[in-house]
VOKOL-670956 format. One record per residue (C-alpha): x, y negated, z. Coordinates in steps of 0.25 Angstrom, whole numbers, plus 2048, in hexadecimal, padded with zeros to 3 digits. Each point is the difference from the previous one (the first is absolute). Example, Ala and Ser with C-alpha at 12.3 -4.5 7.8 and 13.67 -1.06 7.14 Angstrom:
83181281F8067F27FE
***
This chain:
8AB740C9A7FA8087F48077FC7F37FA7FD7F380580C7FA7F980780C7F37F87FE8018037F08038108037F480080A7F67FA7F78058087F480080E8077F17FE8077F980D7F980B8037F680580E7FF80E80280280980A7F77F38067FB7FD80780D7FF7F780C7F37F58008037F48097F47FC80B8067F780A80B7F980580580580E80D7F880280C7F87FC80D80380480E7FC7FE80280A7F57F27FF7F87F28028027F880C8057F38037FB7F580B8027FD8087F37FA80D7FA80880B7F97F78037F680680D7FC80080580F7F37F88058077FC80E8047F380680E7FC7FF8077F38038087F97F480C7F88048047F67F480D7F98018027F27FE8037FC7F180C7F98048058108067FA8067F48097F87F880D80680580580B7F980880480D7F67FF8087F68087F780B80C7FF8027FF8107F08018037FE80B7F780B8078067FC7FD80F7F18037FD80480E7FA80780380E7F57FC8087F68077F980780C8037FD7FD80F7F48098067FC7FD80F7F57FC8068057F38048047FB7F37F87F97F68018087F48057FC7F27FA8067F48057F87F58067F57FA8027FA7F37FE7F47F77F47FA7F78077F57F98057F58097FA80980D80A8078097F780980980080A8097F480980580080380F7F68068097F47F88048017FE80F7F37FB8058057F780D8087F580380E7FE80180780080E8037F07FE7F17FD7FF7FE80980B80A7FA8087FB7F17FC7F180380480380880D80D7FD8058098098087FE80F80280180780D80C80B8007F780C7FB7FA7F87F480E7FB7FD80780D8027F58087F88027F47F580F8047FF7FF80F8007F97FF7F28097F57FB80E8098057F980E7FB7FF7F87F180D7FB80080680D8067FA8087F48077F57F780E80080680080F8007FD7FE7F180B7F77FE7F67F38008027F48077F57F78018097F28027F27F78027F980680D7F67F68057F27FD8057FB7FC7F280580F7FB7F880780C7F28037FC7F680680B7F48087FC7F37FF80780280E80880E7FA8058098087F580E7F97FD8037FD7F180D7FA7FC8017FA7F380B7FA7F580A80A80380E7FD7F87F97F57F88097F580880C8067FA7FC7FD7F27FC7F280580E7FE8028047FF7F27F77F37FF8037F18037FB7FC80E7F97F47F57F17FC80680380C80B8017F680B7F380580780480F7FE80E7FF8057FA7F980C7F580A80380A80C7FD80F7FA8067F880080F8038107FF80E8017F880A80680780C7F88018098097F77F57FC7F58037F280181080180380280B7F47F48027F880080F8057F58098067FE80E8057F880880A8057F780B7FB7F47FA7F180680080380380D8037F38057F37F97FA7F880B8068077FB80F7FA7F37FC7F38057FC80080680E8027F28077F67F97F87F480B8028037FE80F8017F18017F97FB7F580B7F97FB80A8017F580E8038088077F97F67F97F27F98047F37FB7FA7F57F780D8027F580580D7FB80E7FD8057FC7FE80D7FB80F80080A8037F980C7FB80B7F880680B80080D7FA80E7FF7FF8047F880B7F580180B7FC80980A7F38067FF7F67FD80B7FB80D8087F08018018007FE8108067F37FE7F37FC7F97F580980680380380F7FD80D8058048097F380780C8058107FF7FE80080C7F77F97F87F680C7F580080A80B8007FA8057F28007F27FA80E7FE80580680C7F97F87FF7F48057F27FD80E8008038077F77F780B80B7FE7F880B7F680B8098067FA7FF80E7F18027FC7F880D7FE8048077F47F48007F97F180180180080D8058097FE80E7F87F48037F28077FF80680A80A8047F580B7F37F97FD7F980E80380880280D7FD7F38047F18037FE7FF80B8078087FA80B7F67F48037F48008097F17FD7FA8017F380780C7FC7FA7FB8067F27F57F58018057F68067FE7F37F88057F28017F97F58097F87F87F78037F480680E8028038028047F17F87F47FC80B7F680780A8077FB7FE7FE7F37FB7F180180E7FC80780980B7F88097F87F37FF8097F380E8037FF80780C80A8087FA80B80F80480080380180E80780D8057F680C80580080281080B80B8027F58098077F97FF7F280C8017F780680D7FB80B7F87F68097F58078027FB7F28027F08017F37F97FA8087F18028037F87F38118007FD8057F780B8087F07FC7F67FD7F57F97F28037EE8007FE8017FB7F380C8087FA7FB80C8067F27FF7FB8047FE7F180B80B8017F38098057F67FC7F480B8017F680280F8057F18028007FE7FB7F380B80A7FB7FA80B8087F27FE7F98058007F280680C8037F38068037FB7FC7F58088047F680A7F57FF7F47F97F88097F37FD80A8067FA7F78097F67F97F37FC80D7F97FD80B80A7FF80A7FE7F57FF8087F280A80B8047F980480E7FB80F8017F380580780780A80B7F880C7FF7F880880980A80D8047F980480E7FF80D8018098047F480D80A80180C7F78008058037F27F27FC7FA8007F380880E7FC7FA7FC8047F27F47F88028077F380480B8037F57F58007F67FC7F180480F7FE7FF8027FE80F80A8068087FD80880B80980280D7FA80B80980280080E7FC80B8087F67FC80C7F980980C7F18027FE7F48068067F78017F48077FF7F58088117FD80F7FF7FE8057FB7F37F37F87FC8007F27FD7FA7F880B8017F17FA8097F67FA8067F28027FA7F77FA7F38088047F88067F47F77F57F880B7F68028097FB7F580F8017FF80A7FB7F580380B7F680D8078037FF7FC80F80280A80B7F480680780180780D7F980D8007FB80580D8018108007FC80880B8098098097F58058077FC80080E80D7FA80980180A80A80B80480A80480D80780080180E80E80280480480D8088037FB80F7FE80C80680B80380D8037EE7FF7FE7F880B7F47F77FF80A7F37FD8088087F57F28067FA7FA7F17FF80C7FB7F97FE80A7F57F27FF8018027F17FD80A8037F67F78087F77F67F47FF7F78058097FE7FB80E7FF80880F7F17FF80680480680E80380D8077F780A80680680B80980180E7FC80380D80680B8097FA80780C80480F7FE7FA8027EF7FD8037FA80E7F87F58058027F27F98038087F27F67FE7F57F980B7FC7F77FB7F47FA7F57F97F17FD7FE7FF7FE7F380880D7FF80F8007FC8018007F17F27FB7FE7FF7F37F47F97F58057FF7F27FD80A7F68047FF7FA80E7F780C80380080181080880D8057FE80580E80C8078057FD80D80A80A80180C80380C8077FD80280F80780C8007FA80E8037F27FE8057FC80780E7F18088007F87FB80C7F58088027F37FD8078037FF8107F17FD8047FC80880C80E80780280B7FB80D8087F580080C80B8037FE8097F47FF7F37F880E7FB80480680D8007FC8037F18067F27FC80C80080780B8007F57F87F87F68047F28057F07FC8017FE7F980D7F48048087FA7F58077F380180A7F97F37FE7F58018097F680B8077F28038017F48088057FC80B7F67F580A80380580B7F68107FE80280880480B8077F880980F7FC7F97FC8047F27FF7F67F47F37FA7FC8047F77F480E7FE7F88057F77F78048027F77F980D7FC80380C7FB8098007F380E7FE7FC8087F580780F7F980080980580A8017F780A7F17FB7FF7F980080C7F48088057F67F88097F68098087F67FD80A7FE80B80C7F48078057FD7FB8107F780D7FE7F07FE8037FB7F38077FA80880C7F47FA8097F980380C7F18058007F87F98077F480680A7F27FC7FB7F880B8067F27F98058027F57F77F67FD7F58038037F28037F27FC8087FE80C80980D7FD8007FD7F28067F180380980680C80880A7F67FF7F77F28087F580B80980B8038058017F17F780D7FE7F78057F47F38048077F780D7FB7F58038077FB80D8057F28028057FE80A80C7EF8068007FE7F57F68067F58087F17FD8078077F780B80B7F97F780980180C8108037FE80380C80680E8037FB80D7FE7F580880A7F880B7FD8037FB7FF80F8037F480780C7FD8058088067F58077FB7F47FD7FF7F28067F97F37FB7F17FF7F67FE7F57FD8118027F38058017F980280E7F38098027F57FA8097F78098067F17FA8027F6806809
***
């Protein structure tokens, strides 16, 4: 619902020139942070969009400082899929942001008006979103609020992503009056944003997985009547696969959604660029019919009519589930007691996600606001906390996105209130968590597997490999290679020696006796599987071999098919027959017929054949029929 403050600002801004430069023309939309207006930049004579922040946000000095910092970061993004940020400032009580004006609907309006997209359309939009996010992640910017309302589609189909980093500024404010905004955003927040109040590139990837599911099905992947319901589903539920809602969708699309929306950030793509590469690969694999698949409208309507708004928490079928984490509530609690504990936990999560608003409003006089130290060097982050009379306890953790030695976040989170003199846990990046593949060359597979497991890696299996020196059964190497530094849990394949190889030649057309003589002493067994006629290969010679030419292990088996020589058939006598009768007789005997006419073949009568009658010729061969 539009607040009185919003109505008064809307009325006051009609025709007003903001900051002496931007003449406001018309309201475009209201959002959780404020209202967006179409305006004209009088200095550059171009149309722009002006976002005016809600009065309660604009009155918060911490928000204004964060807003200005995040707007400056977003303005550095220059990418065709990013809504450009031109300017930001204050005009009296107004805090505003000037952006590129995009003439096109939001993805939310597109889905509301037209419903689910075809896979081709959905992947096209997702490519644009991920391209924008990849550019932001490379620049060290996390969006934090990826949702259909922040994705715009121009009339020519171009995709634009808006509001980069601004959700970070809002996290400094209270949740008062933001129920609708929280509900709209909560549907796309990653579990870690509810649980710890932190977000990184993988949180953006989580939201894009939900976007893909919604574009394919026309329905939010996670929905509910209350923010607490939505939060509980993200933290404890299972994201439904698109094919569970729309029949006929390819399994590759399910796999994309499942990978991006895993509860553990470590199991998701590390950033938008990695997820984009997977999306491109799937798009190339799908057939035109699969890309153009659309949900059956009758089926989709029936599903919508019977579906509840809350996503069920039942586990996925084993075939579709890539992780086996239990989704069941804790055992041993009665329904009422379990319900009270669940609601209490979710309320606590929402308070964390919204900046611990209750503590900000009612905290003790000695409370201090925890500063945002993300991205600062450890020494700088410690000093900032000490300047606010807070004791810092650095704690090193691995991070895929933050450079070693830089602060990731704090506990309590930035923007929260902490008592003066209390201890704040400072999470400092140790860099990416990597382990070296151990040297297991020469070990037997069992010992090598134990070494790899001890190195916090896993064994994917074995592959045969030839080796001139290592005996059969010994490990000759690994994939990834020995010494490679890889993520924990990386699957390592063991290459196991089959001993020195035997070079198997091409024996087609050569006698069986020569083959056996050449392979004597190699322990390769020659097995004749069958014999067959062959017009060009002599009897007793090889027609086919399996395996073909190449390296094989000692003790292998070579299967061969031997030739019985050509299949000879007697040429029938056709002298005195009509041309048609002669042709038929020769064809029935298994020959191809070539006609030769003597003196024009005036009488159309068979005279003789070549080869002559009574002789034998290969079945299927050509016999010349002479006609007089």
